[in-house]
C-alpha positions as CSV (number, residue, x, y, z in Angstrom):
1,M,111.1,55.3,63.6
2,F,114.1,57.2,62.4
3,L,114.2,60.8,63.7
4,V,116.2,63.3,61.7
5,R,116.4,66.3,64.1
6,V,119.0,68.8,62.8
7,I,119.5,72.3,64.1
8,L,120.9,74.0,61.1
9,F,119.8,77.6,60.2
10,L,119.9,78.3,56.6
11,M,122.4,75.6,55.7
12,P,122.8,75.4,51.9
13,F,121.9,72.0,50.4
14,A,124.5,69.9,48.6
15,I,123.5,68.0,45.5
16,A,125.2,64.6,45.5
17,G,126.5,63.0,42.4
18,C,125.9,65.9,40.0
19,S,129.5,66.7,39.0
20,G,130.1,64.0,36.5
21,G,128.5,64.4,33.1
22,D,128.9,60.7,32.3
23,M,126.9,59.9,35.4
24,R,123.7,61.6,34.1
25,S,121.0,59.6,32.6
26,D,117.4,59.8,31.5
27,F,114.6,59.9,34.0
28,A,110.8,59.4,33.8
29,V,108.1,61.4,35.6
30,T,104.5,60.2,36.0
31,Y,101.8,62.7,37.1
32,V,99.4,61.2,39.6
33,A,97.3,64.2,40.7
34,N,97.6,67.6,42.4
35,T,101.2,67.7,43.6
36,G,101.7,63.9,43.4
37,F,104.3,62.4,41.1
38,L,106.3,59.3,40.6
39,I,110.0,59.8,39.6
40,E,112.0,57.0,38.0
41,S,115.7,56.8,37.1
42,D,117.9,53.7,36.6
43,D,116.9,51.4,39.4
44,K,115.4,54.1,41.8
45,K,111.9,55.3,42.3
46,I,110.5,58.2,44.3
47,L,106.9,58.7,45.1
48,V,106.2,62.3,46.3
49,D,102.9,63.7,47.6
50,A,100.9,61.0,45.6
51,L,99.5,58.8,48.3
52,F,96.2,60.6,48.8
53,G,92.6,60.7,47.5
54,G,89.3,59.0,48.2
55,F,87.4,62.3,48.4
56,D,85.4,64.5,45.9
57,S,86.9,67.9,45.2
58,D,86.2,70.9,43.0
59,W,89.5,72.6,44.1
60,C,92.1,70.0,43.3
61,Y,92.6,67.0,41.1
62,V,92.3,63.7,43.0
63,P,93.8,60.4,41.8
64,P,91.3,58.1,40.1
65,D,90.4,54.9,41.9
66,S,92.4,52.9,39.4
67,A,95.6,54.8,40.3
68,I,94.9,54.6,44.0
69,D,94.5,50.8,43.7
70,L,97.9,50.5,42.0
71,M,99.6,52.7,44.5
72,V,98.3,51.1,47.7
73,K,99.0,47.6,46.4
74,A,102.4,48.6,45.1
75,R,101.7,47.4,41.6
76,P,103.5,48.7,38.5
77,P,104.5,51.4,38.0
78,F,104.3,51.9,41.8
79,D,106.2,48.7,42.7
80,D,109.5,48.7,44.4
81,V,109.4,52.4,45.2
82,D,112.5,53.4,47.2
83,V,111.5,56.7,48.7
84,I,108.0,57.9,49.6
85,A,108.0,61.5,50.5
86,A,105.2,63.6,52.0
87,S,105.5,67.4,52.2
88,H,102.9,67.8,54.9
89,M,99.8,66.2,56.4
90,H,96.9,67.9,54.3
91,K,94.5,65.4,52.7
92,D,95.3,66.6,49.2
93,H,98.9,65.4,49.7
94,F,98.8,62.5,52.1
95,N,96.4,59.7,53.3
96,A,97.7,57.7,56.3
97,D,95.7,54.6,55.4
98,Y,97.0,54.6,51.8
99,A,100.6,55.1,53.0
100,I,100.3,52.1,55.5
101,D,98.9,49.9,52.8
102,H,101.6,50.9,50.3
103,L,104.3,50.2,52.9
104,L,102.9,46.8,53.7
105,H,102.9,45.8,50.1
106,N,106.2,47.5,49.3
107,T,108.6,46.2,51.9
108,K,111.6,48.1,50.6
109,G,110.1,51.7,50.7
110,I,111.1,54.3,53.2
111,L,108.8,57.2,54.1
112,V,110.4,60.6,54.6
113,C,108.0,63.1,56.3
114,P,107.5,65.8,59.0
115,A,106.5,64.7,62.5
116,Q,102.8,65.7,61.9
117,V,102.6,63.2,59.0
118,A,104.2,60.4,61.1
119,E,101.7,61.1,63.9
120,T,98.8,60.3,61.6
121,L,100.2,56.8,61.1
122,S,100.8,56.1,64.8
123,T,97.2,54.9,65.4
124,S,97.5,52.1,62.8
125,I,97.7,48.6,64.1
126,H,100.6,48.2,61.7
127,Y,102.6,51.1,63.0
128,S,104.9,49.0,65.2
129,E,106.1,46.9,62.2
130,L,106.5,49.9,60.0
131,R,108.0,52.5,62.4
132,D,111.6,51.7,61.5
133,R,110.9,52.6,57.8
134,I,109.6,56.1,58.7
135,R,112.2,58.8,58.7
136,V,110.9,61.9,60.4
137,V,112.6,65.1,59.5
138,S,112.2,67.6,62.3
139,L,113.8,70.9,61.6
140,P,113.4,74.6,62.7
141,L,111.8,76.9,60.2
142,D,114.1,77.8,57.3
143,S,116.6,75.0,58.0
144,V,118.0,72.5,55.6
145,V,119.3,68.9,55.9
146,T,120.4,66.3,53.4
147,I,120.0,62.7,54.2
148,T,120.5,59.4,52.2
149,V,117.5,57.2,51.9
150,S,117.8,53.9,50.0
151,G,120.7,55.3,48.1
152,V,118.9,58.5,47.2
153,A,120.2,61.9,48.5
154,V,117.2,63.7,49.9
155,T,117.4,67.4,50.8
156,A,114.6,68.5,53.1
157,I,113.9,72.3,53.5
158,R,111.6,73.3,56.4
159,T,109.5,76.2,55.1
160,A,106.1,77.8,55.9
161,H,103.0,76.5,54.3
162,L,101.2,79.0,52.0
163,P,99.1,81.1,54.3
164,T,95.4,81.0,54.3
165,Y,93.8,83.8,56.4
166,E,90.4,83.6,58.1
167,E,88.7,85.5,60.9
168,D,89.1,84.3,64.5
169,V,85.5,84.5,65.8
170,S,86.8,85.1,69.3
171,T,89.0,88.1,68.5
172,G,87.7,89.3,65.2
173,K,91.3,89.3,63.9
174,S,92.6,87.6,60.7
175,V,94.7,84.5,61.4
176,D,96.6,82.1,59.3
177,R,95.0,78.7,59.7
178,H,98.1,77.1,58.2
179,R,100.6,78.7,60.6
180,D,101.3,75.6,62.6
181,V,101.5,73.1,59.6
182,E,104.9,71.4,59.4
183,H,105.9,71.7,55.8
184,L,108.9,70.4,53.8
185,E,110.2,71.2,50.3
186,F,112.4,68.5,48.8
187,I,115.3,68.2,46.4
188,F,115.9,64.6,45.2
189,S,119.3,63.7,43.7
190,L,119.5,60.6,41.7
191,A,121.4,59.5,38.6
192,G,123.1,62.9,38.5
193,K,119.8,64.8,38.4
194,A,118.5,67.3,40.9
195,I,114.7,67.4,41.1
196,Y,112.9,70.0,43.3
197,H,109.4,69.8,44.7
198,S,108.0,72.9,46.3
199,G,105.0,71.4,48.0
200,D,102.6,74.1,49.2
201,T,105.2,76.6,50.2
202,Y,105.0,80.4,49.9
203,M,107.8,81.4,47.5
204,N,108.1,85.1,48.5
205,D,111.6,85.7,49.7
206,V,114.6,85.7,47.3
207,R,117.3,85.9,50.0
208,K,115.9,82.9,51.8
209,Y,116.0,80.7,48.7
210,E,119.5,82.0,47.9
211,S,120.6,81.0,51.5
212,Y,119.0,77.6,51.1
213,G,121.6,77.0,48.4
214,F,119.6,77.5,45.2
215,G,121.6,78.9,42.3
216,S,124.8,77.0,43.3
217,E,123.8,73.8,41.6
218,T,121.7,73.0,38.5
219,I,118.1,72.0,39.1
220,D,117.2,69.7,36.3
221,L,113.4,69.7,37.1
222,A,111.2,71.8,39.4
223,F,107.7,70.9,40.4
224,V,106.0,74.3,41.2
225,G,102.5,75.7,41.4
226,W,100.8,76.4,38.1
227,W,100.6,79.8,36.4
228,D,98.8,81.4,33.6
229,A,100.8,82.6,30.7
230,R,100.9,86.5,31.0
231,E,102.9,89.5,29.8
232,M,104.4,90.3,33.2
233,L,105.8,87.7,35.5
234,T,104.7,87.3,39.1
235,F,107.2,87.5,42.0
236,E,107.1,83.8,42.4
237,Q,107.8,83.3,38.7
238,L,110.8,85.7,38.9
239,L,112.1,83.8,41.9
240,I,111.9,80.5,40.1
241,R,113.6,82.0,37.0
242,D,116.3,83.9,38.7
243,V,117.0,81.8,41.9
244,I,115.8,78.3,41.4
245,R,116.9,78.4,37.7
246,P,115.4,75.0,36.6
247,E,116.2,73.6,33.2
248,R,112.5,72.4,33.1
249,V,109.3,72.9,35.0
250,I,106.2,70.7,35.5
251,L,103.3,72.7,36.9
252,M,101.2,71.3,39.7
253,H,98.2,72.3,41.8
254,L,96.0,72.5,38.7
255,L,92.5,73.7,39.2
256,P,89.6,71.4,37.9
257,D,87.4,72.9,35.2
258,R,89.7,75.9,35.0
259,E,91.1,76.4,31.5
260,P,94.6,78.1,31.6
261,R,94.8,81.6,30.3
262,G,97.2,81.5,27.4
263,H,99.5,78.4,27.1
264,P,101.7,78.0,30.2
265,E,103.0,74.7,29.0
266,R,104.7,76.7,26.2
267,E,105.8,79.6,28.4
268,Q,109.5,79.8,28.3
269,S,110.1,83.1,30.1
270,V,110.6,81.2,33.4
271,A,112.3,78.0,32.3
272,P,113.6,76.6,28.9
273,E,110.9,73.9,29.1
274,V,107.5,74.1,30.9
275,Y,105.0,71.2,31.0
276,L,101.3,71.2,32.0
277,P,99.9,67.9,33.0
278,Q,96.7,66.9,31.0
279,Y,95.6,63.7,32.8
280,S,96.4,61.3,35.6
281,M,99.2,58.8,34.8
282,Q,100.6,61.0,32.1
283,T,104.3,60.2,31.7
284,W,107.3,62.2,30.4
285,T,110.8,60.8,29.8
286,F,113.5,63.3,29.9
287,P,115.5,64.3,27.8
288,I,112.7,62.9,25.6
289,K,109.9,65.4,26.1
290,T,106.9,63.1,26.0
291,E,106.0,59.5,25.4
292,Q,105.0,60.5,21.8
293,G,107.8,63.0,20.8
294,T,111.5,63.5,21.1
295,E,113.6,66.6,21.4
């Protein structure tokens, strides 16, 4: 098992290969469920937060069995995936058994994840044969590292998980039950594109995101938590607009049976283009907007 342990406090990320305009090419994105996506460009594929499911939920979308079967058996479009990334260990982002099965069928894939995710794999009988294809990113909070995985520049940012408070029955005090979750945000650089995935982070500090390096390079696409269209922007939306500055956004963490207020997929006050997934395995090709239409 590779271990990436870097003690770098607030080190800005560097986007590799983004300077040459002739190097830029189209890329495709397929929505799997929740925060799970397949990203394809040229001869590279990235699967982020998509290997999960197998449970019923009324609080997040779960991949259908047909998509899970394709993923775990590494069948098209999930064949020959180069980078499998997991932001954290929660079951709506990662399933250890599915990851093991995918890695067994996809012998070229490398998993990039926090230590807690890797620990969930260690009990598998196949762990010893797969451990050299697991790159554990171990960082202090608010640190950044860029590594190269299968020819893809992967920037990992160690941030806190969105807090969820509950009462501690022993003390009567409110505590964050996610306080010890190891959580990573990612920026993937491929074919001259920079693609950002926020995971389940709490985007509440402008200066931190500036110190991570956002704003110094173009973000072509950002996967961020969904929002309703509204007259006044939230703090998170302002941070995305003014600091992340993505050219386009795909919303994630959609809520089942919850119709959006307004039309966030047409909301351009945060980014020039905003997309709202409608169904699992929906695919966009950029700069072509959807599989049916063009810019």
